[in-house]
C-alpha positions in Angstrom: 7.7 24.3 -2.0 4.0 25.7 -1.5 4.2 28.6 -4.2 3.2 27.3 -7.5 1.4 30.7 -8.7 0.3 30.7 -12.1 2.1 26.9 -13.1 -0.1 24.8 -14.9 -0.6 21.5 -13.3 -2.5 18.6 -14.7 -3.5 15.9 -12.1 -5.3 12.7 -13.3 -7.5 11.1 -10.8 -8.0 14.5 -9.2 -11.2 14.1 -7.4 -10.8 11.6 -5.0 -8.1 10.1 -2.3 -4.4 10.7 -3.0 -5.5 12.8 -6.3 -7.5 15.1 -4.4 -4.9 15.9 -2.1 -2.5 16.4 -4.7 -4.9 18.7 -6.6 -5.7 20.6 -3.2 -2.0 21.3 -2.4 -1.7 22.7 -5.8 -4.4 24.8 -5.7 -3.5 26.0 -2.0 -0.2 27.0 -3.9 -1.9 29.2 -6.5 -1.4 26.8 -9.2 -4.1 26.2 -12.1 -5.2 22.9 -11.6 -6.3 20.8 -14.7 -8.0 17.9 -13.1 -9.2 14.7 -14.6 -11.7 12.4 -13.6 -13.1 9.0 -14.9 -16.7 9.0 -14.4 -18.0 9.8 -10.9 -19.8 13.2 -11.4 -20.9 13.5 -8.0 -17.3 13.3 -6.6 -16.1 16.0 -9.2 -19.2 18.2 -8.3 -18.1 18.3 -4.9 -14.5 18.5 -5.3 -15.3 21.7 -7.3 -17.4 23.3 -4.7 -14.8 22.5 -2.0 -12.1 23.9 -3.9 -13.9 27.4 -4.8 -12.1 29.3 -2.3 -8.8 28.3 -2.7 -6.3 30.9 -4.5 -5.6 28.5 -7.4 -8.0 28.0 -10.4 -9.3 24.6 -10.8 -10.5 23.1 -14.4 -12.2 19.6 -14.4 -12.4 17.4 -17.3 -14.0 13.9 -17.8 -11.0 11.9 -19.5 -10.2 7.9 -19.9 -6.8 8.0 -19.7 -6.5 4.5 -21.1 -8.0 5.9 -24.2 -5.1 7.3 -26.7 -8.0 9.5 -28.6 -9.6 10.4 -25.5 -6.1 12.1 -24.3 -5.0 13.2 -27.6 -8.2 15.4 -27.6 -7.8 16.7 -24.3 -4.3 17.7 -24.8 -5.4 19.4 -27.8 -8.2 21.5 -25.5 -5.4 22.1 -23.2 -2.6 23.6 -25.8 -5.4 25.7 -27.0 -6.5 27.2 -23.9 -3.0 27.0 -21.9 -0.5 26.7 -24.7 2.2 24.9 -22.2 1.9 22.7 -18.9 4.5 22.5 -16.2 3.4 19.6 -14.3 1.6 16.3 -14.8 1.1 14.2 -12.0 0.2 10.4 -13.2 -2.0 9.5 -10.4 -5.2 7.7 -11.9 -5.1 4.0 -10.8 -7.4 1.2 -9.9 -7.0 -2.4 -8.2 -9.3 -5.5 -9.7 -7.7 -8.0 -7.3 -8.0 -11.8 -7.8 -5.2 -14.6 -7.7 -3.8 -15.0 -11.3 -5.4 -18.7 -12.0 -8.8 -17.2 -11.4 -8.3 -13.2 -13.1 -10.5 -12.6 -15.9 -8.5 -11.2 -19.0 -10.6 -8.1 -18.7 -9.3 -7.5 -15.0 -6.0 -7.7 -16.0 -6.3 -5.7 -19.1 -8.1 -2.8 -17.4 -5.8 -2.3 -14.6 -2.8 -2.3 -16.9 -4.7 0.1 -19.2 -5.6 2.7 -16.5 -2.4 2.1 -14.4 0.2 2.1 -17.1 -1.3 2.8 -20.1 -2.8 5.7 -19.0 0.8 6.8 -17.9 1.9 6.4 -21.2 -0.8 8.2 -23.1 -0.7 11.5 -20.9 3.2 11.5 -20.6 3.6 11.5 -24.2 1.7 14.6 -24.7 2.6 16.3 -21.5 6.1 16.0 -22.9 5.3 17.5 -26.3 3.7 20.5 -24.8 6.8 20.4 -22.2 9.2 20.8 -24.9 8.0 24.1 -26.1 9.1 26.0 -23.0 12.3 23.3 -22.6 10.6 22.7 -18.7 8.7 20.3 -17.0 8.0 18.0 -14.0 6.5 14.5 -14.5 5.3 12.3 -11.5 4.1 8.8 -11.7 2.1 7.4 -8.2 3.5 4.1 -8.3 3.6 1.4 -5.2 5.8 -0.6 -3.2 3.7 -3.5 -4.8 6.1 -3.2 -7.9 9.1 -4.7 -6.1 7.1 -6.8 -2.9 4.2 -8.0 -4.8 1.0 -9.3 -3.0 -0.8 -12.4 -3.6 -4.0 -11.6 -5.5 -2.4 -8.2 -7.1 -0.7 -9.4 -10.1 -2.2 -7.1 -12.2 -1.6 -4.1 -9.9 1.7 -5.0 -9.1 2.8 -5.5 -12.9 1.1 -2.2 -13.7 3.3 -0.2 -10.8 6.4 -2.2 -11.7 5.8 -1.1 -15.3 5.4 2.6 -14.5 8.9 2.6 -12.6 10.4 1.4 -15.8 8.7 4.0 -17.9 9.7 6.8 -15.8 13.3 5.6 -15.5 13.4 5.4 -19.5 11.6 8.9 -19.8 13.7 10.7 -17.5 16.8 10.1 -19.8 14.9 11.2 -22.7 14.1 14.2 -21.5 16.7 15.4 -18.9 18.3 17.8 -21.6 15.3 19.9 -21.6 14.7 20.4 -18.0 12.1 17.9 -17.8 12.4 16.0 -14.7 10.8 12.6 -14.4 10.0 10.7 -11.0 7.9 8.1 -9.1 6.3 8.7 -5.5 5.8 5.4 -4.1 3.0 5.4 -1.3 2.7 2.7 1.0 -0.7 2.0 2.8 -2.9 5.4 2.6 -6.0 5.8 4.2 -8.2 6.3 1.0 -11.2 4.6 -0.6 -8.4 2.3 -2.5 -8.5 0.5 0.7 -12.0 0.9 1.8 -13.0 -2.7 0.5 -10.7 -4.5 2.7 -11.8 -6.2 5.9 -11.1 -5.2 9.3 -8.6 -8.2 9.8 -6.7 -7.3 6.9 -6.5 -3.8 8.0 -4.8 -4.8 11.3 -2.5 -7.2 9.4 -1.3 -4.5 7.1 -1.1 -1.7 9.9 1.3 -4.1 11.7 3.6 -4.7 8.7 4.5 -0.9 8.8 7.1 0.2 11.3 5.2 3.6 12.1 2.0 1.4 12.9 -0.5 3.5 10.9 -1.6 4.4 7.5 -0.4 7.4 5.8 -2.6 10.2 4.9 -3.3 11.6 1.3 -1.6 14.9 2.4 1.4 13.3 3.2 1.7 12.0 -0.1 0.9 15.5 -1.4 3.7 16.9 0.1 6.4 14.5 -1.4 5.2 15.4 -4.9 5.2 18.9 -4.1 8.8 18.6 -3.3 9.7 16.8 -6.4 7.6 19.4 -8.6 9.4 22.3 -6.7 12.8 24.5 -7.1 14.2 22.4 -4.6 14.4 19.1 -6.7 15.9 20.6 -9.8 18.8 17.8 -10.0 16.4 15.0 -8.7 15.2 12.6 -11.9 14.6 9.1 -12.6 14.2 8.4 -8.6 11.6 6.8 -6.8 10.7 8.6 -3.6 8.8 6.2 -0.9 6.1 7.4 1.5 5.7 4.2 3.2 6.3 4.5 6.8 9.4 2.4 6.5 7.5 -0.7 4.6 
């Protein structure tokens, strides 16, 4: 499950949080990791430095995944340099919380654009490269909020539910080409995405989890590695929850 020597894996949102753990796991397994980040150059530089001793090869690109034109240009570069890709992990995501009655159109659109449209953009071009070799693995990092919903997260929940619908349909389009498409659904994971929560809310959220703790990014990475590894060749169109029983 940990041997990805020579495989080419694209990870969006690769330099922070869950994406960082996923990219590191691939690099430890010897993969060629094409890591994308949005705008944080300092985080990208830190990530590049900390991964320099790992067995795999890291290539970092700045790319706004919500921009069709930017993603198309990126894949032109990827195809020229690598010809095909084996794995895509659609991890890039943001939150802009607020009750619906007060939510600005900009906050609604930006969350949908990054979380959902970004997955469409990336998957469309990745599938084209994967079809060249009749093999591929695509993962969407979704959320239990897709079916649970939280007050103040209508945009986020809608984007995550959309990811699952996208995955379900895409999995049926690509299965004959041995391109398997699945979701990993992390619950409360200890990353900067939860860093802006007040302590009282952190305690409330932990009390909701049967195992009484937040998950670790590495635990999500382990689930991703399983779904893109050889032991999951008959799994497609599925959602694997990593939630501590939430």
